[in-house]
Structures are given as C-alpha cells and as structure tokens.
C-alpha positions as CSV (number, residue, x, y, z in Angstrom):
1,M,-3.8,-22.2,9.4
2,Y,-6.3,-25.1,10.7
3,D,-3.2,-27.3,10.6
4,P,-0.4,-25.9,11.8
5,E,2.1,-29.3,11.9
6,F,1.0,-29.6,8.8
7,V,2.8,-25.6,7.7
8,G,5.2,-26.6,9.9
9,D,6.5,-29.8,8.2
10,A,6.0,-28.4,5.3
11,M,8.3,-25.1,5.8
12,S,10.8,-27.3,6.7
13,A,10.7,-29.5,3.8
14,I,10.9,-26.6,1.7
15,A,13.5,-25.1,3.5
16,A,15.7,-28.0,3.3
17,N,15.3,-28.2,-0.7
18,C,16.6,-24.5,-1.1
19,D,19.1,-22.3,-0.3
20,V,17.2,-19.0,0.4
21,P,15.5,-17.9,3.7
22,V,11.4,-19.1,4.3
23,S,9.0,-17.1,5.4
24,V,4.9,-17.3,6.2
25,K,2.0,-15.3,5.1
26,C,-0.8,-15.3,7.1
27,R,-3.8,-13.6,8.5
28,I,-4.3,-13.3,12.3
29,G,-6.5,-16.4,12.2
30,V,-9.4,-18.5,9.9
31,D,-13.6,-18.5,10.0
32,D,-14.4,-18.7,14.3
33,R,-10.7,-19.5,14.8
34,D,-9.1,-15.8,15.4
35,S,-8.5,-16.1,19.3
36,Y,-4.7,-14.6,19.8
37,E,-3.8,-18.3,21.7
38,E,-4.5,-19.8,18.0
39,L,-2.6,-17.5,16.2
40,C,0.6,-18.6,19.1
41,T,-0.2,-21.8,18.7
42,F,0.1,-21.5,14.9
43,V,3.7,-19.7,15.1
44,D,4.6,-21.3,17.9
45,K,4.1,-24.8,15.8
46,V,5.7,-23.7,12.8
47,V,8.8,-22.5,14.5
48,S,9.5,-25.1,16.6
49,K,9.4,-27.8,13.2
50,S,11.0,-25.7,11.0
51,P,13.1,-22.9,10.7
52,T,11.6,-20.4,9.3
53,R,11.6,-17.1,11.6
54,H,9.8,-14.2,9.5
55,F,6.2,-14.3,9.7
56,I,4.1,-11.6,7.6
57,I,1.1,-10.9,9.2
58,H,-2.0,-9.3,7.7
59,A,-3.9,-8.5,10.7
60,R,-6.9,-9.3,9.8
61,K,-8.8,-13.0,10.3
62,A,-9.6,-15.0,6.8
63,L,-13.6,-15.7,6.1
64,L,-13.1,-18.8,4.0
65,S,-16.8,-18.8,3.1
66,G,-20.0,-15.8,2.4
67,L,-16.9,-13.2,1.8
68,S,-15.1,-12.6,-2.1
69,P,-10.8,-11.8,-2.2
70,A,-11.5,-8.3,-1.9
71,E,-14.1,-8.3,0.7
72,N,-11.9,-10.5,2.5
73,R,-9.1,-7.7,2.8
74,K,-11.4,-5.3,3.4
75,V,-14.4,-7.1,5.6
76,P,-12.9,-8.2,8.6
77,P,-12.2,-5.7,11.3
78,L,-7.7,-5.5,11.0
79,K,-6.5,-6.5,15.0
80,Y,-3.5,-5.0,14.9
81,E,-2.6,-5.7,18.8
82,Y,-2.5,-9.3,17.5
83,Y,0.5,-7.9,15.7
84,Y,1.8,-6.6,18.9
85,A,1.8,-8.9,21.0
86,L,3.9,-11.3,19.1
87,L,5.9,-9.1,19.1
88,R,5.9,-9.0,22.6
89,D,5.2,-12.7,23.7
90,F,7.7,-14.0,21.4
91,P,11.3,-14.0,22.7
92,E,12.9,-13.8,19.5
93,V,11.9,-11.3,18.1
94,S,11.6,-7.3,19.0
95,A,11.5,-7.4,22.8
96,S,9.9,-4.3,23.1
97,V,7.1,-3.3,21.8
98,R,7.2,0.6,21.5
99,Q,10.7,0.0,18.7
100,G,8.2,-1.0,16.5
101,A,8.2,-3.2,13.6
102,H,11.3,-4.7,12.0
103,Q,9.7,-4.6,8.6
104,V,6.3,-3.0,7.4
105,M,5.1,-4.4,3.9
106,V,2.7,-1.5,1.8
107,G,0.6,-3.5,-0.4
108,R,-1.7,-2.1,-3.4
109,A,-1.7,1.5,-1.6
110,A,1.2,2.3,-2.6
111,Y,-0.2,1.9,-6.1
112,N,-3.0,3.0,-5.9
113,N,-2.5,5.9,-3.7
114,P,1.1,6.3,-4.8
115,W,2.3,10.1,-4.2
116,N,0.8,10.3,-0.3
117,M,2.2,7.1,0.6
118,L,5.4,7.0,-0.9
119,G,6.4,10.8,-1.1
120,H,8.4,10.7,2.4
121,V,10.4,7.6,1.5
122,D,13.9,9.1,0.7
123,S,13.8,11.2,4.0
124,E,11.6,7.7,6.4
125,I,13.6,5.1,4.8
126,Y,17.0,5.7,3.8
127,G,17.7,9.5,5.1
128,M,18.3,11.4,2.1
129,P,16.5,14.9,1.7
130,T,13.3,14.7,-0.4
131,R,14.7,14.9,-4.7
132,C,11.1,16.1,-5.9
133,S,9.4,18.3,-3.8
134,S,6.4,18.2,-5.8
135,R,4.0,15.6,-8.4
136,R,5.3,17.9,-11.1
137,Q,9.2,18.1,-10.3
138,M,8.0,14.4,-9.9
139,L,6.9,13.7,-13.5
140,E,9.8,16.1,-15.5
141,S,12.7,13.3,-13.5
142,Y,10.2,10.5,-14.7
143,Q,9.9,11.6,-18.2
144,V,13.4,12.0,-18.7
145,Y,14.1,8.4,-17.3
146,G,11.4,6.5,-18.8
147,D,11.9,8.3,-22.6
148,S,15.8,7.3,-21.6
149,I,14.9,3.3,-21.7
150,I,11.7,3.0,-24.2
151,G,13.0,-0.4,-26.0
152,Q,16.5,-0.7,-23.9
153,Y,15.2,-4.4,-23.3
154,G,13.7,-5.0,-27.2
155,I,10.8,-3.6,-29.9
156,S,7.9,-2.0,-27.3
157,R,9.9,-2.9,-24.1
158,P,9.2,-1.4,-22.2
159,N,7.0,0.8,-24.4
160,V,5.4,3.9,-22.9
161,R,1.8,2.6,-21.3
162,Q,4.1,0.6,-19.3
163,L,6.0,3.8,-18.0
164,V,2.5,5.3,-17.4
165,K,1.4,2.4,-15.2
166,P,3.1,3.6,-12.1
167,V,2.2,7.0,-11.6
168,L,-1.5,6.8,-13.5
169,H,-3.2,6.8,-10.0
170,L,-0.7,9.8,-9.1
171,F,-3.3,12.6,-8.8
172,H,-5.6,9.9,-6.8
173,S,-8.6,12.1,-5.2
174,E,-7.6,15.2,-6.8
175,P,-9.3,17.4,-8.7
176,G,-9.3,16.5,-13.0
177,N,-8.1,13.3,-11.3
178,S,-11.5,11.4,-13.7
179,L,-9.9,13.8,-16.8
180,W,-6.7,12.9,-16.3
181,K,-7.4,9.0,-17.0
182,R,-10.0,10.2,-19.3
183,K,-7.2,11.9,-21.5
184,A,-4.7,9.3,-20.5
185,D,-6.9,6.2,-21.9
186,S,-7.0,8.3,-25.3
187,T,-3.3,9.4,-25.3
188,L,-1.8,6.0,-25.1
189,R,-3.8,4.4,-28.2
190,H,-1.2,7.0,-30.3
191,C,2.0,8.7,-28.3
192,K,5.9,7.2,-29.1
193,T,7.4,8.7,-25.7
194,L,6.5,9.4,-22.2
195,A,7.4,13.3,-23.9
196,Q,4.5,13.7,-25.7
197,F,1.8,11.3,-22.8
198,L,2.4,14.1,-20.5
199,E,2.5,16.7,-22.8
200,E,-1.2,16.2,-24.2
201,T,-2.3,14.6,-20.8
202,L,-1.7,17.1,-17.6
203,D,-3.5,19.9,-18.7
204,A,-6.0,18.0,-17.3
205,I,-4.6,18.8,-13.7
206,P,-5.0,22.2,-12.0
207,D,-1.4,23.8,-11.6
208,S,-2.4,23.8,-7.5
209,V,-1.9,20.5,-7.7
210,L,1.3,19.8,-9.9
211,D,2.7,22.0,-7.6
212,A,1.7,20.8,-4.1
213,P,4.2,19.5,-1.3
214,V,2.9,15.8,-0.2
215,L,0.5,17.4,3.3
216,R,2.9,16.1,6.2
217,E,6.6,15.7,6.8
218,P,6.4,13.1,9.1
219,S,8.0,13.2,13.1
220,R,10.5,10.0,13.2
221,E,10.4,11.3,17.3
222,Q,6.5,10.9,17.4
223,D,5.9,8.0,18.7
224,Y,2.3,6.4,17.8
225,F,1.8,3.4,19.9
226,A,3.1,4.7,23.3
227,H,0.3,3.4,24.9
228,V,0.1,0.3,23.3
229,D,0.7,-2.6,26.0
230,S,-3.1,-1.6,27.2
231,L,-3.9,-2.8,24.3
232,L,-2.8,-6.3,24.1
233,P,-4.3,-9.5,24.9
234,P,-3.5,-11.2,27.6
235,R,0.4,-13.4,27.2
236,Y,0.7,-16.6,25.6
237,A,0.9,-18.7,28.5
238,K,3.4,-21.8,26.8
239,L,6.4,-19.0,26.5
240,A,5.5,-16.5,29.5
241,H,8.9,-18.0,30.4
242,G,10.3,-19.5,27.4
243,S,12.9,-18.3,24.5
244,Y,14.2,-20.0,21.7
245,E,18.0,-19.5,20.2
246,S,17.2,-17.9,16.3
247,P,15.8,-14.6,16.4
248,A,12.3,-14.0,14.2
249,L,11.3,-11.4,11.6
250,V,7.5,-10.5,11.9
251,T,6.5,-8.5,9.3
252,A,3.1,-5.9,9.4
253,S,1.2,-6.4,6.1
254,S,-1.6,-4.0,5.4
C-alpha cells in the first residue's frame, strides 16, 4: 500500500495474462499511513491503472513491526466506517450505504465457531428452511454423508480425521467442549468410521447442548447501519464529482 502505482501496474500485468477477473485484498492502511484519504488514493490509483474492480477490505491497518501476524489480526482497531465510506465515495460501488455490502468474507470465525456463525446460512443466504435445527441433527446428517465418502478418492482420502476437522469446534464455548476435544484426539487414533467416532465422543456433550437451537434468528428487515452516515469520514475530494464507467465490488473481510 506504500506504492499504489506499483500495485496498479502489477494488477494490470496480471489481468493481461489471465482470463479471470482480478481482485485486491488489502488493509485500510499501513503504520502511520492510515488516513481515509490515503486509502482512497490507493483504491483510485489501482482502479485507474488496471481493470481491477473488486477490493476485499480488511478494515484494520497493518503494523509492519512490533506485532506478530496473529496480533495484527486483532490489535489494530477495526474501522468499518472506512469501508462504508468507500461504498459512498466511489461511484462504481453501491449507490447507498444503507444497501450494505456487496459481499462479506467470513474468515476464521466460520471454522472456530461454525454453529453460531453458519447455523442460519440456509435461511439467510439461500432463502431455504434451516435443515438442521440442532447440533445433534446436523451431526447425524453429517455422519451419513461422511461415512459414504470415506476413501472415495483413494486410500484414506478422505479419512475420518479429515472429516472430523470441519466439526471439531462445533461446541465452541459450550459445556463439555474441552472433554469432547480430548476424547476426539484419542478416538481419532483408532476409529475407522465417523459413526464410531461420534459414538465414542458425544457422551462428553450434555443433551442440553446437543439439542439446543441456534440462539437467534437474524432479521433481514433489521437495518444495523441505518445511522452510519454520521460515523463516516469526510468524502474523498477527488471523487466528489467524478465517476468510473465500470462497476466495482468492495467486499468486507473479517
């Protein structure tokens, strides 16, 4: 982000040598170069020098010294107002902040806390009834699917350990979670099927957790950002009266 000219040239060269759309994933700034004006200058330069029209924004700045990669994902404060201001100021993105993001990238949270993060995907994303009302029901369905594909792509591809990995954090922050993981570790050393794995480990989890529904059904009608305008930084002066011909896509990265 220190050199938007270079990024623009690089994206132009990449786009010229591939047949798929290109995108840029970036922070909102680097070290002390973290103003909204500098972020807009970066986006403006990349868009003007290349066909890039998709920006994935991680709404924190990056600190290049003093923090580990893990700390850089947590310590710099989130500034989602920068993201929504980009939607406002770049005419090639959504015309109204209240229409929200074009896309949202769900990162590690989907793996670390899958039940609460993804429990409403069927209804909220696909407009379909939720197929699994509890963790128990979900695991029963997953067991049938998982055991049907063991070894489908060759010996031990996939194996039980690989099939368990997506659900290992299913009981995040729930009673019995630590015991479940300890039992999972020992059981995975010898079990041959997903059914056997679940039979030997699920007694660590109380029925009240196994049969509990997802806590809250989100409302599509609720506008969480109805008053976001008052929180946004001033408009990017260069684009106050301009526009681009090609639409762009800005994705929020968690």
